[in-house]
C-alpha angles and dihedrals in degrees: 000000000000120000098236124170122226120243091256091052090050092050091049091048091049091049092050092049091047090049091051091050091049091051091049092050092048091049090049092050091048090050091051092050092050092049091049091050092049091049092049092048094046093047091048092051093046091047091055092046092049090050090051091050090050092048090050090045087233102158094178093054091042092053091047094050093042090055089049090049090053092049092051089051090050093049094052097035097241 
């Protein structure tokens, strides 16, 4: 005999799978928002520090911060 599911079991199964997909999508969206916030914060901080290094004519600090800026952009693909 075939192992067939009833209509109600199929509906329940569909609802559970849809719920799992919804949870996954929500978690993915939250993760993206967090990463975007971290990137924005880090770039803002580095931008201020780079401006301060330029104002102080501190080439060594400017080079260091510029390299860090480039690394942040590589990490986040911007």
